[in-house]
N, C-alpha and C positions, 0 to 999 in steps of 0.2 A: 984364557977363554973370557970373553966379556960377560958382564952381569946379565945382559939380555940372553946370551947363548945359554948360560946356566939356568935361567928361568925356563926357557923353552925346552931344554934337555929334561928338566924335572917334570915338565908338563906333558911331554911327548906321549907316554903310555896312555894317560887318561884322554888326551886330545885325540889319539888315534881311534879310541873306542867310542867317542862321542858322536851321536847322530847329527846329521846336518840339520840346522835349526829350521830351515824352510826348504824342503826338498823341491817343491814346485819352482821356486825362484831360482834355485841352483840349476835345475834342469833347463829352465828357460835361458838363463845367461850362458850356460854351457853350449846350448844349441846356437845362440846368436854368435858366440865366439867361433864355433866350428864353421859358421857360414863365411867367415873372413879368411879361413885358412886354405892353403893350397897344398897338394901332395909334394911339391918341391920346396916347401918352406923349411927354413931353420928357425926354430922358435926358442926364445929365451924366456924362462919363467923365473921371476924373482920372488923369494919368500914362498917356496913351493911346499913347505911343511912336510907332511907325510906322503906327498906325491899323488894324491887321489886324482886331481884334475889333470896333471901331466899324463898319467897313465891312460885316462879316458881319451885324451886328445892325441896321444902319440900315433895311433893308427892312421890319422888323417893328415900327417905331415911327414917330411923326410926325416927330421930328427928334432929332439927337444933337449936343450941344455938347461937343467934346473938347478937353481941356487937356493941355499938356505943357510943361515948362520948357525943352526943347531945340528950338531952331529947326531944327537939322539933322534931328532925328527928324520934325518936322512937315513939312518940305519933302518928305521921302519919302512921308509920309502923304498930303499933298496930291496928289502925282503918282499914287499908287495909287487915290485917290478919283476923280480925273478918268478914269483908265483904266477903272475899274469903273462909271463913269457914275452915281455916287451923288450925288444932288442935295440931300439933307436932312442933310448932315453938315458942320459947320463946325469950324475949329480955332483955338485961341487959345494963344499962347506965354506961358504962366504956370505957375509951380510952386505957386501958391497956390490954396486953395479960394475960389471967388468969394463975395463978400459979399452979392450980390443975385441976383435971377433966380427963375424959377418952374420947378421940376423935379419930376417924378414919381418918378424913380429916379436914384440916384447910384451909379456903379460905380468901382471902383479895383482894378486887377489888377497884381500884381507891383510894388507901390508902397510899402506902408506899412512894410515892413522897411527901406526906403531913406531914411526921413525921421526926424529926431530928435523931432518933435512930433506923433506919431501920435494921442495922446489929444486934443490941441487940435483936430486936423483932424476927428476923429470928432464932436466937439461942434459944429464949424462945419457939417459935413454934416447933422447932426440939425436944426440951425436952418434949413437950406435946404429941407427936405422938409416936405410937409403930413403931418398925422396919417395913419398907414397907409401912407406912402410907404416905398419899399424902398431899402436900402443893401446893395449886393452887392459882395463883394470876394474876392480870392484872394491870400494872403500867405504868403511863405516863413517858416516858424517854425524858426529856427536853434537856438532853445533847447529844442525839443521832444526829450525823451529818446529815443534810438534803441534799437531792439530787435535783439538778436542780436549776436554778435561782429563780423560783417562790417558791420552797420549802425553799431555804435558806433565801429568803426575809421574808417569813411567819414566819420562826423560829426566825429570828432577831426581828421582830415586837413583837412576844410573849415574848422574853427575855427582851425587853425594856419595854413592857407594865406591866409586873408582878410587878416590884418594885413600879411603879407609883400607881397601883391599891392597893397594900399593904399599901402604905403611906396614901391612901384615905380610907382605911378600907374596900375595896371592894374585897380583895383577901386574902387568908390565907397564912401561911407559906408554901413555896414550895421549894423542894430540886431538884437540877439538877444532873442527871447522865445518862450515856449511857446504852444501853441494855446489853453490855458486863459487865459493872460495876455492874449492877443489878444481872446478872447471877453469877458473881464471888462472890458476897456477899451471895447469896443463897447456892452456892457450899461450900463456906467457913464456913457456919453454919452446914455442914454435910449432905447436900442433893446431890442427883444426878439429873440432868435435864433429864426428860423423853420426854418433848415436849415443843416447844417454837415457837413464831412467832409474827409479828406485826399485830394486829387486833384492830383498823384500822392502816393503814400505816402512818398516820399523814401527815405533821409534826404538833406537835411531835407525834411519834408513841405510841400506847398503847401496851406494850410488854406483851404478854400472856405466862405464864410459868407454866408447871406442873412439880413438883419435888417430888422425893420419898426419904424418910428417909433411909439412908444406914444402 
């Protein structure tokens, strides 16, 4: 088991009980995502965590294949799926983008700032999708310039705290980039941006992107 998987296994019980930081922003982006889905879609979710988003979206599609590197997270996700009586949702313990399969939509939420190979994953996702297929993500942009004194102070505190928490084993790998750098990487992989925005605004903002394979 990788060090990242061990970290998230340990964090899983607390993570599952933690409230969503900004419920309004979550509901908004969930609704926007739902608007791009069709009842016939096969959806792939990368970094599904404890399955909350997949469970809410599963009734709107044909099926969802959800991946996460943490068996501990997936155990909780399986239990929640059974309780919710969701039948079209399956889980796979993997931190990689699958190399085969037929998917209409690929999703990744709160994931890509946690991996060192974001650009390579975008290229792999592009290869999985048919022309016109959607890639939908929401990613924390720790390199996005903050506005106002309070915002800049909060952003500075986060940047200082992360290395300390990592040294203590209380935080995973985290990559810093701006929303523009994120979008440039998505476009560079062969996508066109359909919709984007900060939801929530942060700092740091979580940048929501809907991209379509050209």
